[in-house]
C-alpha positions as CSV (number, residue, x, y, z in Angstrom):
1,M,225.9,167.8,43.7
2,K,222.4,168.5,43.8
3,L,220.2,165.1,43.6
4,A,217.0,164.8,41.7
5,F,214.8,162.1,40.1
6,S,212.4,161.8,36.7
7,T,209.0,161.2,36.8
8,L,209.7,158.7,34.0
9,G,210.1,156.4,37.1
10,V,206.6,157.3,38.6
11,P,204.5,157.2,35.0
12,G,201.3,159.2,35.7
13,L,201.7,160.4,39.4
14,P,200.1,163.5,40.5
15,L,202.2,166.1,41.3
16,P,201.8,166.3,44.9
17,D,202.9,162.8,45.6
18,V,205.7,163.4,43.6
19,L,206.6,166.4,45.7
20,R,205.7,164.5,49.3
21,L,208.2,161.5,47.1
22,A,210.9,164.1,47.0
23,T,210.9,165.7,50.3
24,D,210.3,162.4,52.2
25,H,213.6,160.7,50.5
26,G,215.9,164.0,50.7
27,Y,215.9,165.0,46.7
28,H,216.3,168.6,45.7
29,G,214.2,168.6,42.6
30,V,212.6,166.5,40.0
31,E,212.7,166.0,36.3
32,L,209.6,166.6,35.1
33,R,208.5,164.1,31.9
34,A,206.4,166.6,29.8
35,H,204.5,164.5,28.1
36,P,200.7,164.3,28.0
37,E,200.4,161.1,29.8
38,E,202.2,162.9,32.7
39,P,200.4,166.2,34.6
40,V,202.7,168.7,33.3
41,H,202.5,169.5,29.9
42,P,202.7,171.9,27.2
43,G,199.1,171.5,26.9
44,L,198.7,172.8,30.0
45,G,196.7,176.2,30.4
46,S,198.1,179.3,32.1
47,A,196.6,178.9,35.7
48,E,197.6,175.6,35.4
49,R,201.5,176.7,35.2
50,A,201.1,178.8,37.8
51,D,199.1,176.3,40.0
52,V,202.2,174.1,39.1
53,A,205.1,176.5,39.9
54,A,203.6,177.6,43.4
55,E,203.0,173.6,44.3
56,F,206.9,173.1,43.7
57,K,208.1,176.6,45.2
58,G,205.8,175.9,48.5
59,S,207.3,172.2,48.5
60,G,210.5,173.6,48.1
61,V,211.3,171.3,45.5
62,E,212.9,172.4,41.8
63,I,212.0,171.7,38.8
64,L,215.7,170.3,37.1
65,G,214.1,170.2,33.8
66,L,211.7,169.3,31.3
67,A,212.3,166.1,29.7
68,G,211.2,166.7,26.6
69,Y,210.7,164.2,23.1
70,A,211.5,166.0,19.8
71,R,214.1,164.4,17.6
72,V,215.7,167.4,16.2
73,A,218.2,165.5,14.0
74,A,214.9,163.1,12.7
75,P,214.2,163.7,8.7
76,G,211.8,165.8,7.2
77,D,210.2,169.3,8.1
78,D,211.7,171.7,10.4
79,E,209.2,173.8,11.6
80,P,207.3,170.6,13.5
81,V,210.2,170.3,15.3
82,L,211.0,173.9,16.2
83,A,207.4,174.1,17.3
84,E,207.7,171.7,19.6
85,I,211.0,172.8,21.3
86,R,209.3,176.5,21.4
87,S,206.2,174.8,23.1
88,L,209.1,173.3,25.5
89,I,210.8,176.5,26.1
90,D,207.8,177.9,26.7
91,L,206.1,175.7,29.5
92,A,209.9,175.7,31.0
93,R,210.0,179.7,31.3
94,D,206.6,179.4,32.9
95,L,207.3,176.9,35.4
96,G,210.7,178.5,36.2
97,A,212.7,175.2,35.0
98,P,216.5,176.2,33.7
99,Y,216.5,173.6,31.5
100,I,214.3,171.6,28.2
101,R,215.2,167.9,27.3
102,V,215.7,167.2,23.5
103,F,217.0,163.6,21.9
104,P,219.2,163.8,18.8
105,G,216.6,161.1,17.1
106,G,218.2,160.7,13.8
107,D,217.6,157.9,11.3
108,L,221.0,156.5,9.6
109,D,218.9,154.4,7.6
110,V,217.8,157.4,5.3
111,Q,220.7,160.1,6.8
112,T,224.5,160.1,6.6
113,P,225.8,160.8,9.8
114,E,226.7,164.0,8.2
115,E,223.1,165.2,7.3
116,A,221.9,163.8,11.1
117,D,224.2,165.9,13.0
118,A,223.7,169.3,10.6
119,T,219.4,168.8,10.6
120,A,220.0,168.9,14.5
121,A,222.5,171.5,14.2
122,R,220.3,173.6,12.2
123,R,217.3,173.2,14.5
124,L,218.9,173.9,17.6
125,G,220.8,176.9,16.4
126,T,217.3,178.5,15.2
127,A,216.0,177.3,18.8
128,A,218.4,178.5,20.9
129,E,218.0,182.1,19.8
130,Y,214.5,181.9,21.1
131,A,215.5,180.0,24.6
132,N,217.6,182.6,25.3
133,D,215.2,185.2,25.0
134,L,213.3,183.0,27.4
135,G,216.3,182.5,29.2
136,V,216.1,179.0,29.2
137,R,219.2,176.1,28.2
138,I,218.0,173.7,25.7
139,L,219.9,170.7,26.8
140,L,220.8,167.5,23.1
141,E,221.2,164.3,25.4
142,T,223.3,161.5,24.7
143,H,220.9,159.1,23.3
144,D,219.6,156.6,20.1
145,S,221.9,158.0,17.0
146,H,224.2,160.1,19.0
147,R,224.3,157.8,22.4
148,T,228.3,159.4,22.8
149,A,229.2,162.5,24.0
150,A,232.0,162.6,20.3
151,D,228.6,162.1,18.5
152,A,226.9,165.1,20.5
153,M,229.9,167.1,20.5
154,R,229.7,167.2,16.7
155,V,226.3,168.7,16.6
156,L,227.0,171.3,19.7
157,G,230.4,172.3,17.5
158,L,228.4,173.2,15.0
159,V,225.3,175.6,16.8
160,G,228.4,176.6,19.0
161,H,225.2,178.6,21.4
162,R,225.7,178.9,25.0
163,Q,222.2,178.7,25.4
164,V,222.6,174.7,23.5
165,G,224.6,172.2,26.2
166,A,224.4,168.9,26.6
167,L,222.6,166.1,29.0
168,W,224.8,163.3,30.2
169,D,222.9,160.2,30.1
170,V,225.7,157.3,31.6
171,M,224.4,154.4,30.3
172,H,224.0,155.1,26.6
173,T,227.6,156.7,26.5
174,W,229.3,153.2,28.4
175,L,226.7,151.6,26.3
176,G,228.8,153.5,23.1
177,G,231.9,152.6,24.9
178,E,232.9,156.0,26.3
179,Q,234.9,155.8,29.5
180,P,233.6,158.5,31.9
181,S,236.8,160.5,31.8
182,E,236.4,160.8,28.1
183,T,232.7,161.4,28.0
184,Y,233.4,164.4,31.3
185,A,236.4,165.7,28.7
186,A,234.2,166.1,25.5
187,L,231.5,167.8,27.3
188,S,232.6,169.8,30.3
189,P,232.4,173.0,28.6
190,H,228.3,172.3,27.7
191,L,226.9,169.8,30.2
192,G,223.6,171.1,32.0
193,Y,223.2,167.8,34.1
194,V,223.6,164.1,34.0
195,Q,221.2,161.1,34.2
196,V,222.1,157.7,36.3
197,K,221.0,154.9,36.7
198,D,222.0,150.9,37.0
199,I,221.2,148.0,34.5
200,A,222.1,144.2,34.2
201,S,224.3,144.5,31.2
202,A,224.1,145.7,27.3
203,E,221.8,143.2,26.7
204,D,219.5,143.5,29.3
205,T,218.4,147.0,30.1
206,T,216.3,146.7,32.8
207,P,216.1,149.4,34.9
208,L,217.9,148.0,38.4
209,P,218.4,150.0,42.2
210,L,221.3,152.3,42.0
211,G,224.8,150.1,42.9
212,A,222.9,146.6,41.7
213,G,224.3,146.6,38.7
214,V,227.0,147.4,35.8
215,L,227.1,151.3,35.1
216,P,230.4,153.2,36.2
217,L,228.6,155.2,38.5
218,A,231.6,155.6,41.1
219,E,233.6,156.5,38.3
220,C,230.8,159.1,37.1
221,V,231.0,160.9,40.3
222,E,235.0,160.5,40.9
223,V,235.3,162.1,37.8
224,L,232.9,164.5,38.3
225,S,234.1,165.6,42.0
226,R,237.7,165.5,40.7
227,H,237.0,168.4,38.4
228,G,235.2,170.5,41.0
229,W,231.7,170.0,39.4
230,D,229.1,170.9,41.2
231,G,225.8,170.5,39.1
232,W,222.8,167.8,39.1
233,L,223.0,164.0,39.3
234,C,218.9,163.0,38.2
235,W,218.1,159.0,38.7
236,E,215.9,158.0,35.4
237,Y,214.2,154.9,36.7
238,E,213.0,153.8,33.0
239,K,209.5,152.5,34.8
240,R,207.4,153.9,31.8
241,W,208.7,151.3,29.5
242,Y,209.8,148.1,32.1
243,E,206.6,147.6,33.9
244,S,207.5,144.5,35.6
245,A,210.3,146.9,37.3
246,P,210.1,147.0,41.2
247,E,208.5,150.4,41.7
248,L,210.9,153.7,42.2
249,P,209.5,154.9,45.4
250,G,210.3,152.0,47.1
251,L,213.6,152.3,46.0
252,L,214.0,156.0,46.4
253,G,215.9,156.3,50.1
254,A,218.7,153.7,49.0
255,G,219.4,155.1,46.0
256,R,219.6,158.6,47.4
257,E,222.4,156.5,50.0
258,H,224.1,155.4,47.7
259,L,224.7,158.7,45.6
260,S,225.4,160.8,48.7
261,R,227.8,157.7,49.6
262,L,229.0,158.2,46.2
263,L,229.3,161.8,46.7
264,N,231.3,161.7,50.2
265,E,234.3,158.8,49.2
266,S,234.9,160.8,46.2
267,A,234.9,164.2,48.1
């Protein structure tokens, strides 16, 4: 498996510094938070996009994917959501990124679960054709209204398109009560990559160094290894939402060592 980290952990950091962190600490790739607060986002012009792609190529670090914020199950008109997804797909194509991330984002106060599932599936099915033409895969993250693999599979089963898959966020499936073996069994035919992290408890989700909290990271890596899965593990350290959390750069080396140790133990 290859290791990456998300720029959510280093909000607003200039791209040369992000790439230096990746190379200095032995990470193979970076997940880019695609938001206007960040250096890389859908508002970049063509020359800027070419520069970003060249910087990554020159560093030997891969762009794992673009973490977008489109909410595919949210109530409302389809077109603004589809336009947001298309803009992410265009950016991913220009940067050479294989994946974009979308959220479910259903509102179960005003939707039934069936309505949320149908809305997400309709939008993802439409966007899948555009993604297919551009060679980019859309990943639905286990998150918010659809935090477990069982939830996500209700949508993916309706979509049934190879360009739409799943992003496994290990915190949300754990909070939803799923065991790693259950999550993997459900998502494995659709799995793009896995976001790892650690937290103190279900009540306190402040990010911690990997291995310092309660999330079943060893079990997740063991399940993936046992089934011969050879994709990406991406450390999503949610510094952007927890300003008091320790700075990520000082944790990256130990985090990579922890993941490497788990991989060696499960080999």
